[in-house]
C-alpha positions as CSV (number, residue, x, y, z in Angstrom):
1,M,110.9,176.8,146.6
2,R,114.4,175.8,144.8
3,R,114.7,172.7,147.2
4,I,111.3,171.6,146.0
5,L,111.8,171.7,142.2
6,L,115.4,169.9,143.3
7,A,113.6,167.3,145.2
8,L,110.7,166.8,142.5
9,A,113.4,166.7,139.6
10,L,115.1,164.4,141.4
11,T,112.6,161.8,142.5
12,L,111.6,161.8,138.5
13,S,114.9,161.4,137.7
14,V,114.7,158.3,139.6
15,V,111.6,156.7,139.0
16,G,111.9,157.3,135.6
17,G,115.1,156.6,134.8
18,I,114.9,153.2,136.4
19,P,113.3,150.5,134.4
20,A,110.4,147.9,136.8
21,A,112.2,145.1,138.4
22,H,110.3,142.1,137.9
23,A,111.4,138.9,139.4
24,Y,110.1,136.1,140.0
25,G,106.9,136.6,141.8
26,G,105.4,136.6,145.4
27,P,103.8,140.0,146.4
28,L,106.7,141.9,146.0
29,G,108.3,140.1,143.1
30,I,111.0,139.0,144.6
31,D,110.8,135.2,145.9
32,H,112.0,132.5,143.9
33,R,113.6,128.8,144.4
34,L,116.3,128.0,146.5
35,A,118.7,125.0,146.6
36,Y,118.5,123.5,149.9
37,D,121.7,125.0,151.5
38,N,123.2,123.1,155.0
39,A,126.9,123.6,154.6
40,G,128.7,126.2,156.0
41,I,127.3,129.4,158.3
42,W,124.0,128.3,156.7
43,K,123.8,124.8,158.2
44,R,120.6,124.3,160.0
45,T,122.3,122.7,163.3
46,Y,124.2,125.9,163.8
47,Q,121.4,128.0,162.9
48,V,119.5,125.7,166.0
49,D,122.6,125.9,168.3
50,L,122.9,129.7,167.7
51,A,119.3,130.5,169.1
52,Y,119.3,127.9,172.2
53,C,122.7,129.9,173.1
54,E,121.1,133.1,172.7
55,A,118.2,132.2,174.8
56,L,119.9,130.0,177.3
57,C,122.4,133.1,177.8
58,T,120.2,136.0,177.8
59,L,118.1,133.8,181.1
60,V,121.3,132.8,182.8
61,A,122.8,136.3,182.1
62,A,119.8,137.9,183.6
63,S,119.1,135.5,186.8
64,L,122.4,136.0,187.7
65,E,122.1,140.3,187.4
66,G,118.8,140.2,188.7
67,G,116.1,142.8,188.0
68,R,117.7,145.8,190.9
69,T,119.7,147.1,188.1
70,R,119.2,149.1,185.1
71,F,121.0,146.2,182.9
72,G,119.6,143.3,184.5
73,R,115.9,144.7,183.7
74,T,116.5,145.0,180.3
75,L,118.0,141.4,180.6
76,W,114.4,140.7,181.9
77,Q,112.3,142.4,179.7
78,S,114.6,140.4,176.7
79,V,113.8,137.2,178.0
80,D,110.2,138.6,178.2
81,A,110.1,139.6,174.5
82,M,111.9,136.1,173.0
83,T,109.1,134.3,175.2
84,F,106.5,136.5,174.3
85,S,107.6,136.4,170.3
86,S,108.4,132.7,170.4
87,L,105.1,131.5,171.5
88,A,103.7,134.7,168.4
89,A,106.1,133.4,165.7
90,Q,104.9,129.4,166.4
91,G,101.2,130.8,166.4
92,L,101.6,133.1,163.2
93,K,103.5,129.8,161.7
94,M,100.4,128.0,161.7
95,T,98.3,130.3,160.8
96,F,100.0,131.7,157.8
97,G,101.2,127.9,156.2
98,R,104.0,129.4,153.8
99,E,106.0,127.1,152.5
100,R,110.2,127.4,152.5
101,P,111.7,128.5,149.2
102,S,113.7,125.4,148.8
103,Y,110.3,123.3,149.2
104,S,107.6,124.6,146.8
105,A,108.6,126.2,143.4
106,D,105.5,128.4,143.5
107,P,106.4,131.4,145.9
108,N,102.5,132.4,146.3
109,L,102.0,129.3,148.6
110,W,100.0,130.4,151.7
111,F,98.2,128.3,154.0
112,H,99.3,125.0,152.7
113,G,100.9,124.3,156.3
114,G,104.1,125.3,155.8
115,A,106.4,126.8,158.6
116,S,108.4,129.3,156.8
117,F,106.8,132.3,157.6
118,P,107.9,134.5,160.0
119,S,111.5,133.5,160.7
120,G,111.7,132.2,164.1
121,E,115.5,132.7,164.0
122,V,115.2,136.5,163.6
123,T,112.0,136.8,165.3
124,E,114.1,136.0,168.3
125,A,117.4,137.5,167.6
126,T,114.8,140.8,167.6
127,S,112.9,140.2,169.7
128,F,116.5,139.7,172.2
129,V,117.8,142.6,171.0
130,T,115.2,145.2,171.0
131,P,114.9,146.0,174.7
132,F,118.5,147.0,174.6
133,I,118.3,149.4,171.7
134,A,114.9,151.1,173.6
135,E,116.6,151.2,176.9
136,Y,119.5,152.6,175.6
137,Q,119.0,154.7,172.7
138,H,119.1,157.8,174.8
139,D,122.6,157.2,176.1
140,H,124.2,155.7,173.4
141,P,122.4,157.3,169.5
142,W,124.3,154.8,167.5
143,V,123.3,151.8,169.0
């Protein structure tokens, strides 16, 4: 009973003590216009090169390792996941047509032919690492 009262008091203090966050717009109030940044680590060519390198290195490693070892099977699962998720992301980009924040002042511009959502780079990185997490989570819980 004491834990329940403590949890309730903590919840009420957090909810009641923090004013509602209000930012620009969008479904969660977090979207706002961004200036295009093509310098430093944000340079577009670096992002594209990293994505190509990630895909190529995974394919080469899977080819060299083969599918008979645990690591090799996981690499091939990553190749499959990257292929499927990249195709799915492109299809979703065409479906949603979300404008990039740097292209429009309106964060609610969906279905207008944009290519912002979902992120291809994030999709690829996530699809690469997920098979490794699924395979090795019991051996290495910190993963």
